[in-house]
C-alpha positions in Angstrom: 18.1 27.5 28.4 17.5 29.9 31.2 17.2 33.6 30.7 20.1 35.9 31.7 18.5 37.0 35.0 18.4 33.4 36.2 21.9 32.8 35.1 23.2 36.0 36.8 21.7 34.8 40.1 22.9 31.2 39.6 26.5 31.7 38.4 27.8 35.2 39.2 31.3 33.9 39.9 33.1 30.8 41.2 35.9 31.0 43.8 38.8 28.8 42.6 41.5 30.1 45.1 41.5 32.1 48.3 41.7 35.4 46.3 40.6 34.4 42.8 37.3 33.9 41.1 36.3 32.9 37.5 33.3 34.7 36.0 30.9 32.6 34.0 28.5 34.0 31.4 26.7 32.5 28.4 29.2 29.7 27.8 28.8 27.2 30.7 32.1 25.5 30.1 34.5 28.4 29.5 35.0 31.3 31.9 34.5 34.9 30.6 36.9 36.6 33.0 39.0 36.2 36.2 38.8 38.4 39.3 41.7 38.6 41.7 41.7 40.3 45.1 44.7 42.4 45.9 45.5 43.5 49.4 47.5 46.6 50.2 49.8 47.4 53.1 47.2 49.7 54.7 44.6 46.9 54.9 42.5 48.0 52.0 41.8 45.6 49.1 40.8 46.0 45.4 39.7 43.5 42.8 41.4 43.2 39.4 39.3 42.1 36.5 41.1 40.3 33.8 40.1 38.6 30.5 40.0 34.8 30.7 42.8 32.8 29.1 43.9 29.3 30.1 47.5 30.6 30.3 47.7 33.1 33.1 50.4 35.2 31.4 48.0 35.8 28.5 45.3 37.4 30.6 44.8 41.1 30.1 43.8 43.6 32.8 40.4 45.2 32.2 39.9 47.3 35.3 40.3 47.6 39.1 37.2 47.7 41.3 36.4 48.4 44.9 34.3 45.3 45.4 34.0 41.8 44.0 30.4 42.5 43.0 31.4 45.7 41.1 34.0 43.7 39.1 31.5 40.9 38.4 28.9 43.5 37.1 31.5 44.9 34.7 31.7 41.6 32.8 29.2 41.7 29.9 26.6 39.2 28.9 26.2 38.3 25.3 23.0 39.7 24.0 20.8 36.7 22.8 18.7 38.9 20.5 20.1 39.6 17.0 20.6 43.3 16.1 17.7 45.0 14.4 17.6 44.8 10.6 18.5 48.1 8.9 15.5 47.6 6.5 12.4 45.5 6.5 12.7 41.9 5.2 11.8 41.3 1.5 8.3 40.0 1.0 7.1 38.2 -2.1 3.7 40.0 -1.8 5.4 43.4 -2.0 4.3 45.0 -5.3 7.6 46.9 -5.8 
């Protein structure tokens, strides 16, 4: 499997509609989030970041960003390394 840097460059987000993207992360088959562009009457636009769910009504708003890239960067990657152990592992050679 490729490292996270390669995956970030390869699959940052996928446009599925004119104003909507899905964000892929560690799972290649299931989106992590959805980004939707919202245009305002003054011509400005913002990007709503929502959790992924196959039923759109079940998606939850995470935040509103000024750019597509900023919304994409806000979606976390799962850390492939396990957390550090709180104590050293047991060794049979340990005299204790």
